Biopython code that builds the backbone (N, CA, C, O; Angstrom):
import numpy as np
from Bio.PDB.StructureBuilder import StructureBuilder

atoms = [
    (1, "MET", "N", (-1.423, -9.596, 14.188)),
    (1, "MET", "CA", (-2.556, -9.540, 12.916)),
    (1, "MET", "C", (-3.130, -10.559, 12.036)),
    (1, "MET", "O", (-3.862, -10.341, 11.071)),
    (2, "GLU", "N", (-2.669, -11.845, 12.523)),
    (2, "GLU", "CA", (-3.009, -13.442, 11.585)),
    (2, "GLU", "C", (-4.863, -13.101, 12.118)),
    (2, "GLU", "O", (-5.762, -13.032, 11.280)),
    (3, "ALA", "N", (-5.102, -12.927, 13.661)),
    (3, "ALA", "CA", (-6.293, -13.186, 14.023)),
    (3, "ALA", "C", (-7.093, -12.044, 13.670)),
    (3, "ALA", "O", (-8.303, -12.175, 13.855)),
    (4, "THR", "N", (-6.618, -10.782, 13.131)),
    (4, "THR", "CA", (-7.527, -9.781, 12.448)),
    (4, "THR", "C", (-7.872, -10.095, 11.226)),
    (4, "THR", "O", (-9.058, -9.926, 10.942)),
    (5, "VAL", "N", (-6.871, -10.677, 10.082)),
    (5, "VAL", "CA", (-6.933, -11.170, 8.789)),
    (5, "VAL", "C", (-8.229, -12.525, 9.198)),
    (5, "VAL", "O", (-9.146, -12.675, 8.391)),
    (6, "ARG", "N", (-8.192, -13.111, 10.033)),
    (6, "ARG", "CA", (-9.185, -14.215, 9.783)),
    (6, "ARG", "C", (-10.266, -13.599, 10.111)),
    (6, "ARG", "O", (-11.249, -14.055, 9.526)),
    (7, "SER", "N", (-10.561, -12.415, 11.083)),
    (7, "SER", "CA", (-11.740, -12.356, 11.460)),
    (7, "SER", "C", (-12.650, -11.612, 10.052)),
    (7, "SER", "O", (-13.779, -11.819, 9.607)),
    (8, "CYS", "N", (-11.606, -10.737, 9.674)),
    (8, "CYS", "CA", (-12.305, -9.964, 8.365)),
    (8, "CYS", "C", (-12.686, -11.369, 7.528)),
    (8, "CYS", "O", (-13.867, -11.440, 7.189)),
    (9, "ARG", "N", (-11.868, -12.432, 7.179)),
    (9, "ARG", "CA", (-12.532, -13.269, 6.412)),
    (9, "ARG", "C", (-13.695, -13.725, 6.996)),
    (9, "ARG", "O", (-14.683, -13.763, 6.262)),
    (10, "ALA", "N", (-13.812, -14.074, 8.123)),
    (10, "ALA", "CA", (-14.649, -14.837, 9.005)),
    (10, "ALA", "C", (-15.883, -13.851, 8.745)),
    (10, "ALA", "O", (-16.997, -14.368, 8.828)),
    (11, "PHE", "N", (-15.818, -12.674, 8.481)),
    (11, "PHE", "CA", (-16.881, -11.884, 8.295)),
    (11, "PHE", "C", (-17.580, -12.086, 7.066)),
    (11, "PHE", "O", (-18.763, -11.753, 6.994)),
    (12, "PHE", "N", (-16.821, -12.736, 5.816)),
    (12, "PHE", "CA", (-17.936, -12.501, 4.683)),
    (12, "PHE", "C", (-18.310, -14.302, 4.814)),
    (12, "PHE", "O", (-19.223, -14.757, 4.124)),
    (13, "LYS", "N", (-17.707, -14.989, 5.522)),
    (13, "LYS", "CA", (-17.799, -16.721, 5.122)),
    (13, "LYS", "C", (-19.051, -17.229, 6.611)),
    (13, "LYS", "O", (-19.908, -18.100, 6.463)),
    (14, "ASP", "N", (-18.902, -16.670, 7.549)),
    (14, "ASP", "CA", (-19.331, -17.541, 8.985)),
    (14, "ASP", "C", (-19.326, -16.368, 9.945)),
    (14, "ASP", "O", (-18.324, -15.838, 10.425)),
    (15, "LEU", "N", (-20.576, -16.045, 10.151)),
    (15, "LEU", "CA", (-20.539, -14.618, 10.819)),
    (15, "LEU", "C", (-20.270, -15.283, 12.587)),
    (15, "LEU", "O", (-19.901, -14.577, 13.526)),
    (16, "ASN", "N", (-20.532, -16.586, 12.659)),
    (16, "ASN", "CA", (-20.631, -16.942, 14.044)),
    (16, "ASN", "C", (-19.090, -17.139, 14.399)),
    (16, "ASN", "O", (-18.704, -17.059, 15.565)),
    (17, "ALA", "N", (-18.361, -17.360, 13.498)),
    (17, "ALA", "CA", (-16.571, -17.234, 14.062)),
    (17, "ALA", "C", (-16.372, -16.067, 14.065)),
    (17, "ALA", "O", (-15.532, -15.864, 14.941)),
    (18, "VAL", "N", (-16.616, -15.266, 13.652)),
    (18, "VAL", "CA", (-15.936, -13.729, 13.838)),
    (18, "VAL", "C", (-15.767, -13.886, 15.321)),
    (18, "VAL", "O", (-14.762, -13.289, 15.706)),
    (19, "ALA", "N", (-16.191, -14.281, 15.936)),
    (19, "ALA", "CA", (-16.237, -13.632, 17.707)),
    (19, "ALA", "C", (-14.844, -14.774, 18.382)),
    (19, "ALA", "O", (-14.116, -14.742, 19.374)),
    (20, "ASP", "N", (-14.949, -15.327, 17.683)),
    (20, "ASP", "CA", (-13.670, -16.566, 18.182)),
    (20, "ASP", "C", (-12.746, -15.485, 18.138)),
    (20, "ASP", "O", (-12.321, -14.819, 19.082)),
    (21, "HIS", "N", (-12.451, -15.379, 16.746)),
    (21, "HIS", "CA", (-11.142, -14.585, 16.265)),
    (21, "HIS", "C", (-11.039, -12.895, 17.116)),
    (21, "HIS", "O", (-10.112, -12.494, 17.819)),
    (22, "ILE", "N", (-11.995, -12.348, 16.841)),
    (22, "ILE", "CA", (-11.992, -10.938, 17.646)),
    (22, "ILE", "C", (-11.450, -11.272, 19.438)),
    (22, "ILE", "O", (-10.836, -10.476, 20.150)),
    (23, "HIS", "N", (-11.817, -12.399, 19.741)),
    (23, "HIS", "CA", (-11.032, -12.807, 21.319)),
    (23, "HIS", "C", (-9.799, -12.916, 21.180)),
    (23, "HIS", "O", (-9.027, -12.265, 21.883)),
    (24, "LYS", "N", (-9.464, -13.603, 20.419)),
    (24, "LYS", "CA", (-7.816, -13.994, 19.876)),
    (24, "LYS", "C", (-7.013, -12.829, 20.332)),
    (24, "LYS", "O", (-6.128, -12.663, 21.172)),
    (25, "VAL", "N", (-7.929, -11.742, 19.080)),
    (25, "VAL", "CA", (-7.122, -10.435, 18.816)),
    (25, "VAL", "C", (-7.202, -9.191, 20.041)),
    (25, "VAL", "O", (-6.557, -8.143, 20.032)),
    (26, "ALA", "N", (-8.145, -9.625, 21.037)),
    (26, "ALA", "CA", (-8.202, -9.201, 22.348)),
    (26, "ALA", "C", (-6.623, -9.711, 23.041)),
    (26, "ALA", "O", (-5.590, -9.140, 23.390)),
    (27, "TYR", "N", (-6.879, -10.412, 23.019)),
    (27, "TYR", "CA", (-6.108, -11.369, 23.782)),
    (27, "TYR", "C", (-4.334, -11.156, 23.528)),
    (27, "TYR", "O", (-3.469, -11.024, 24.394)),
    (28, "TRP", "N", (-4.210, -11.173, 22.336)),
    (28, "TRP", "CA", (-2.956, -10.953, 21.706)),
    (28, "TRP", "C", (-2.373, -9.233, 21.957)),
    (28, "TRP", "O", (-1.195, -8.875, 21.956)),
    (29, "GLU", "N", (-3.557, -8.392, 22.153)),
    (29, "GLU", "CA", (-3.340, -6.922, 22.310)),
    (29, "GLU", "C", (-2.867, -6.475, 23.763)),
    (29, "GLU", "O", (-2.092, -5.569, 24.068)),
    (30, "LYS", "N", (-3.691, -7.546, 24.725)),
    (30, "LYS", "CA", (-2.999, -7.731, 25.823)),
    (30, "LYS", "C", (-1.714, -8.435, 26.469)),
    (30, "LYS", "O", (-1.235, -8.134, 27.562)),
    (31, "GLU", "N", (-1.408, -9.072, 25.911)),
    (31, "GLU", "CA", (0.343, -9.540, 25.472)),
    (31, "GLU", "C", (1.194, -8.600, 25.104)),
    (31, "GLU", "O", (2.266, -8.349, 25.654)),
    (32, "SER", "N", (0.754, -8.098, 24.221)),
    (32, "SER", "CA", (1.768, -7.164, 23.495)),
    (32, "SER", "C", (1.884, -5.961, 24.423)),
    (32, "SER", "O", (2.964, -5.588, 24.882)),
    (33, "ASP", "N", (0.905, -5.468, 24.634)),
    (33, "ASP", "CA", (0.910, -4.654, 26.012)),
    (33, "ASP", "C", (1.592, -5.091, 27.249)),
    (33, "ASP", "O", (1.916, -4.076, 27.865)),
    (34, "LYS", "N", (1.834, -5.813, 27.676)),
    (34, "LYS", "CA", (2.677, -6.655, 28.986)),
    (34, "LYS", "C", (3.922, -6.559, 28.254)),
    (34, "LYS", "O", (4.754, -5.799, 28.749)),
    (35, "VAL", "N", (4.274, -7.231, 27.059)),
    (35, "VAL", "CA", (5.943, -7.542, 26.564)),
    (35, "VAL", "C", (6.095, -6.046, 26.627)),
    (35, "VAL", "O", (6.531, -5.699, 27.725)),
    (36, "SER", "N", (5.816, -4.796, 25.583)),
    (36, "SER", "CA", (6.162, -3.617, 25.673)),
    (36, "SER", "C", (6.418, -3.167, 26.942)),
    (36, "SER", "O", (7.560, -2.896, 27.313)),
    (37, "THR", "N", (5.257, -3.047, 27.774)),
    (37, "THR", "CA", (5.774, -2.639, 29.499)),
    (37, "THR", "C", (7.439, -3.295, 30.041)),
    (37, "THR", "O", (8.406, -2.576, 30.293)),
    (38, "ARG", "N", (7.424, -4.397, 30.099)),
    (38, "ARG", "CA", (8.632, -5.348, 30.117)),
    (38, "ARG", "C", (9.900, -5.008, 29.650)),
    (38, "ARG", "O", (10.953, -5.127, 30.276)),
    (39, "LEU", "N", (9.767, -4.633, 28.662)),
    (39, "LEU", "CA", (10.823, -4.207, 27.373)),
    (39, "LEU", "C", (11.631, -3.169, 27.837)),
    (39, "LEU", "O", (12.836, -2.979, 28.006)),
    (40, "GLN", "N", (10.428, -2.466, 28.012)),
    (40, "GLN", "CA", (11.038, -0.526, 28.120)),
    (40, "GLN", "C", (11.754, -0.909, 29.355)),
    (40, "GLN", "O", (12.984, -0.941, 29.409)),
    (41, "ARG", "N", (11.042, -1.177, 30.264)),
    (41, "ARG", "CA", (11.344, -1.628, 31.729)),
    (41, "ARG", "C", (13.194, -1.716, 31.397)),
    (41, "ARG", "O", (14.112, -0.908, 31.545)),
    (42, "ALA", "N", (13.113, -3.014, 30.932)),
    (42, "ALA", "CA", (14.269, -3.642, 30.655)),
    (42, "ALA", "C", (15.523, -2.707, 30.066)),
    (42, "ALA", "O", (16.584, -2.472, 30.643)),
    (43, "VAL", "N", (15.076, -2.221, 28.693)),
    (43, "VAL", "CA", (15.572, -0.862, 28.622)),
    (43, "VAL", "C", (16.573, 0.552, 28.962)),
    (43, "VAL", "O", (17.508, 1.170, 28.452)),
    (44, "PHE", "N", (15.509, 0.603, 30.427)),
    (44, "PHE", "CA", (15.302, 1.967, 30.823)),
    (44, "PHE", "C", (16.446, 1.718, 32.076)),
    (44, "PHE", "O", (17.002, 2.609, 32.718)),
    (45, "SER", "N", (16.688, -0.223, 32.280)),
    (45, "SER", "CA", (17.608, -0.681, 33.646)),
    (45, "SER", "C", (18.445, -0.647, 33.618)),
    (45, "SER", "O", (19.200, -0.703, 34.588)),
    (46, "ARG", "N", (18.923, -0.468, 31.781)),
    (46, "ARG", "CA", (20.411, -0.953, 31.986)),
    (46, "ARG", "C", (21.460, 0.355, 32.113)),
    (46, "ARG", "O", (21.151, 1.503, 31.792)),
    (47, "ASP", "N", (22.239, 0.109, 32.432)),
    (47, "ASP", "CA", (23.108, 1.052, 32.612)),
    (47, "ASP", "C", (24.063, 1.579, 31.224)),
    (47, "ASP", "O", (24.457, 2.668, 30.808)),
    (48, "ASP", "N", (24.183, 0.124, 30.779)),
    (48, "ASP", "CA", (25.326, 0.213, 29.392)),
    (48, "ASP", "C", (24.913, 1.130, 28.295)),
    (48, "ASP", "O", (25.784, 1.533, 27.524)),
    (49, "ILE", "N", (23.863, 1.446, 28.166)),
    (49, "ILE", "CA", (22.799, 2.105, 26.457)),
    (49, "ILE", "C", (22.543, 3.707, 26.962)),
    (49, "ILE", "O", (21.782, 3.888, 27.913)),
    (50, "ARG", "N", (22.932, 4.394, 26.571)),
    (50, "ARG", "CA", (22.917, 6.143, 26.726)),
    (50, "ARG", "C", (21.649, 6.279, 26.632)),
    (50, "ARG", "O", (20.824, 5.507, 26.144)),
    (51, "LEU", "N", (21.503, 7.354, 27.146)),
    (51, "LEU", "CA", (20.046, 7.867, 27.063)),
    (51, "LEU", "C", (19.238, 8.011, 26.403)),
    (51, "LEU", "O", (18.041, 7.858, 26.648)),
    (52, "SER", "N", (19.930, 8.460, 25.054)),
    (52, "SER", "CA", (19.479, 8.965, 24.114)),
    (52, "SER", "C", (18.841, 7.450, 22.769)),
    (52, "SER", "O", (17.845, 7.505, 22.047)),
    (53, "HIS", "N", (19.774, 6.392, 22.874)),
    (53, "HIS", "CA", (19.462, 4.691, 21.970)),
    (53, "HIS", "C", (18.288, 4.734, 23.189)),
    (53, "HIS", "O", (17.177, 4.978, 22.719)),
    (54, "LYS", "N", (18.303, 4.568, 24.513)),
    (54, "LYS", "CA", (17.242, 4.390, 25.068)),
    (54, "LYS", "C", (15.624, 5.020, 24.825)),
    (54, "LYS", "O", (14.486, 4.593, 25.019)),
    (55, "MET", "N", (15.982, 5.761, 24.509)),
    (55, "MET", "CA", (14.923, 6.623, 23.744)),
    (55, "MET", "C", (14.100, 6.205, 22.374)),
    (55, "MET", "O", (13.007, 6.097, 21.817)),
    (56, "HIS", "N", (15.559, 6.055, 22.295)),
    (56, "HIS", "CA", (15.463, 5.448, 20.504)),
    (56, "HIS", "C", (14.346, 4.070, 20.360)),
    (56, "HIS", "O", (13.456, 3.798, 19.553)),
    (57, "LEU", "N", (14.838, 3.462, 21.440)),
    (57, "LEU", "CA", (14.013, 2.077, 21.133)),
    (57, "LEU", "C", (13.196, 2.174, 22.062)),
    (57, "LEU", "O", (12.282, 1.445, 21.675)),
    (58, "ARG", "N", (12.735, 2.815, 23.582)),
    (58, "ARG", "CA", (11.550, 3.120, 23.410)),
    (58, "ARG", "C", (10.222, 3.526, 22.116)),
    (58, "ARG", "O", (9.197, 2.961, 21.734)),
    (59, "PHE", "N", (10.861, 4.659, 21.807)),
    (59, "PHE", "CA", (10.114, 4.450, 20.290)),
    (59, "PHE", "C", (9.631, 3.496, 19.497)),
    (59, "PHE", "O", (8.504, 3.378, 19.017)),
    (60, "PHE", "N", (10.839, 2.636, 19.370)),
    (60, "PHE", "CA", (10.480, 1.347, 18.568)),
    (60, "PHE", "C", (9.345, 0.661, 19.240)),
    (60, "PHE", "O", (8.394, 0.100, 18.696)),
    (61, "VAL", "N", (9.586, 0.791, 20.466)),
    (61, "VAL", "CA", (8.682, -0.673, 21.461)),
    (61, "VAL", "C", (7.236, -0.280, 21.090)),
    (61, "VAL", "O", (6.364, -1.015, 20.627)),
    (62, "LYS", "N", (7.138, 1.486, 21.495)),
    (62, "LYS", "CA", (6.027, 1.736, 21.390)),
    (62, "LYS", "C", (5.019, 1.513, 20.142)),
    (62, "LYS", "O", (3.906, 1.047, 20.385)),
    (63, "GLN", "N", (5.627, 2.048, 17.923)),
    (63, "GLN", "CA", (5.387, 2.017, 17.409)),
    (63, "GLN", "C", (4.533, -0.017, 17.208)),
    (63, "GLN", "O", (3.487, -0.364, 16.659)),
    (64, "ILE", "N", (5.674, -0.904, 17.987)),
    (64, "ILE", "CA", (5.409, -2.085, 17.531)),
    (64, "ILE", "C", (4.131, -1.936, 18.268)),
    (64, "ILE", "O", (3.168, -1.768, 17.521)),
    (65, "ASP", "N", (3.865, -1.953, 19.558)),
    (65, "ASP", "CA", (2.561, -1.770, 20.269)),
    (65, "ASP", "C", (1.354, -1.192, 19.976)),
    (65, "ASP", "O", (0.230, -1.586, 20.287)),
    (66, "ARG", "N", (1.872, 0.339, 18.988)),
    (66, "ARG", "CA", (0.299, 0.320, 18.203)),
    (66, "ARG", "C", (0.172, -0.226, 17.309)),
    (66, "ARG", "O", (-0.963, -0.102, 16.851)),
    (67, "ILE", "N", (1.099, -1.108, 16.507)),
    (67, "ILE", "CA", (0.435, -2.041, 15.215)),
    (67, "ILE", "C", (-0.522, -3.171, 16.094)),
    (67, "ILE", "O", (-1.384, -3.685, 15.382)),
    (68, "ALA", "N", (-0.513, -3.619, 17.455)),
    (68, "ALA", "CA", (-1.161, -4.384, 18.097)),
    (68, "ALA", "C", (-2.514, -3.614, 18.850)),
    (68, "ALA", "O", (-3.404, -4.287, 19.370)),
    (69, "ASP", "N", (-2.539, -2.096, 18.832)),
    (69, "ASP", "CA", (-3.502, -1.390, 19.279)),
    (69, "ASP", "C", (-4.625, -1.230, 17.982)),
    (69, "ASP", "O", (-5.845, -1.348, 18.098)),
    (70, "ASP", "N", (-4.136, -1.036, 17.161)),
    (70, "ASP", "CA", (-4.656, -0.487, 15.410)),
    (70, "ASP", "C", (-5.328, -2.016, 14.847)),
    (70, "ASP", "O", (-6.215, -1.849, 14.010)),
    (71, "ALA", "N", (-5.024, -3.474, 15.193)),
    (71, "ALA", "CA", (-5.650, -4.293, 14.802)),
    (71, "ALA", "C", (-6.687, -4.623, 15.954)),
    (71, "ALA", "O", (-7.640, -5.170, 15.399)),
    (72, "GLU", "N", (-6.859, -4.552, 16.977)),
    (72, "GLU", "CA", (-7.544, -4.614, 18.171)),
    (72, "GLU", "C", (-8.783, -3.408, 17.647)),
    (72, "GLU", "O", (-9.968, -3.705, 17.493)),
    (73, "ASP", "N", (-8.130, -1.836, 17.393)),
    (73, "ASP", "CA", (-9.603, -1.018, 16.764)),
    (73, "ASP", "C", (-10.290, -1.586, 15.488)),
    (73, "ASP", "O", (-11.459, -1.230, 15.343)),
    (74, "VAL", "N", (-9.630, -2.622, 14.291)),
    (74, "VAL", "CA", (-9.897, -2.850, 13.210)),
    (74, "VAL", "C", (-11.122, -4.094, 14.008)),
    (74, "VAL", "O", (-12.200, -4.375, 13.484)),
    (75, "THR", "N", (-10.832, -4.442, 14.786)),
    (75, "THR", "CA", (-11.595, -6.092, 15.032)),
    (75, "THR", "C", (-13.110, -5.497, 16.610)),
    (75, "THR", "O", (-14.046, -6.208, 16.974)),
    (76, "ASP", "N", (-12.877, -4.510, 16.977)),
    (76, "ASP", "CA", (-13.786, -3.469, 17.105)),
    (76, "ASP", "C", (-14.573, -3.339, 16.541)),
    (76, "ASP", "O", (-15.534, -4.083, 16.735)),
    (77, "ARG", "N", (-14.643, -2.324, 15.507)),
    (77, "ARG", "CA", (-14.738, -1.710, 14.507)),
    (77, "ARG", "C", (-15.886, -3.346, 13.633)),
    (77, "ARG", "O", (-17.114, -3.353, 13.717)),
    (78, "LEU", "N", (-15.294, -4.185, 13.100)),
    (78, "LEU", "CA", (-16.083, -5.478, 12.646)),
    (78, "LEU", "C", (-16.488, -5.600, 13.449)),
    (78, "LEU", "O", (-17.421, -4.844, 13.178)),
    (79, "ASN", "N", (-16.834, -6.093, 14.931)),
    (79, "ASN", "CA", (-17.516, -6.691, 15.910)),
    (79, "ASN", "C", (-18.987, -5.646, 15.741)),
    (79, "ASN", "O", (-20.080, -6.155, 15.493)),
    (80, "VAL", "N", (-18.789, -4.001, 15.932)),
    (80, "VAL", "CA", (-19.908, -3.711, 15.309)),
    (80, "VAL", "C", (-20.358, -3.633, 13.762)),
    (80, "VAL", "O", (-20.827, -2.517, 13.535)),
    (81, "TYR", "N", (-20.361, -4.411, 12.708)),
    (81, "TYR", "CA", (-20.791, -4.384, 11.461)),
    (81, "TYR", "C", (-20.780, -5.912, 11.931)),
    (81, "TYR", "O", (-21.945, -6.303, 12.003)),
    (82, "VAL", "N", (-20.118, -6.635, 12.181)),
    (82, "VAL", "CA", (-21.267, -8.117, 13.025)),
    (82, "VAL", "C", (-22.464, -7.969, 13.412)),
    (82, "VAL", "O", (-23.359, -8.570, 12.819)),
    (83, "ILE", "N", (-22.672, -7.342, 14.223)),
    (83, "ILE", "CA", (-24.172, -7.018, 15.050)),
    (83, "ILE", "C", (-24.828, -6.114, 13.760)),
    (83, "ILE", "O", (-25.948, -6.515, 13.445)),
    (84, "LYS", "N", (-24.395, -5.127, 13.074)),
    (84, "LYS", "CA", (-25.671, -4.624, 11.600)),
    (84, "LYS", "C", (-25.966, -5.463, 11.214)),
    (84, "LYS", "O", (-27.193, -5.555, 11.196)),
    (85, "ARG", "N", (-25.118, -6.817, 10.563)),
    (85, "ARG", "CA", (-25.206, -7.800, 9.853)),
    (85, "ARG", "C", (-25.963, -8.791, 10.056)),
    (85, "ARG", "O", (-26.294, -9.628, 9.216)),
    (86, "MET", "N", (-26.355, -8.733, 11.473)),
    (86, "MET", "CA", (-27.242, -10.020, 11.828)),
    (86, "MET", "C", (-28.803, -9.311, 12.087)),
    (86, "MET", "O", (-29.870, -9.923, 12.135)),
    (87, "LEU", "N", (-28.634, -8.152, 12.205)),
    (87, "LEU", "CA", (-30.060, -7.553, 12.055)),
    (87, "LEU", "C", (-30.689, -7.900, 11.180)),
    (87, "LEU", "O", (-31.825, -7.453, 11.021)),
]
sb = StructureBuilder()
sb.init_structure("model")
sb.init_model(0)
sb.init_chain("A")
sb.init_seg("    ")
for serial, (resi, resn, name, xyz) in enumerate(atoms, 1):
    if name == "N":
        sb.init_residue(resn, " ", resi, " ")
    sb.init_atom(name, np.array(xyz, "f"), 0.0, 1.0, " ", f" {name:<3s}", serial, name[0])
structure = sb.get_structure()
């Protein structure tokens, strides 16, 4: 999220710095995908947790991963705005 906020702020101050922040957001989104996959696998591989609790934990992991996806969507739109503004 921090890189998303920084990229939005850079949009108004320094258009050249926006690309660096957008790359950071993309990197962290990929990392969050990896972590969420590992976490879901770890939860479902445990035998001491009931299936209903596993499903609940999976829901929370997906919601957190969705935040990262939304941040990437914002920076994708911001990238388009940067291109339009440079024209």
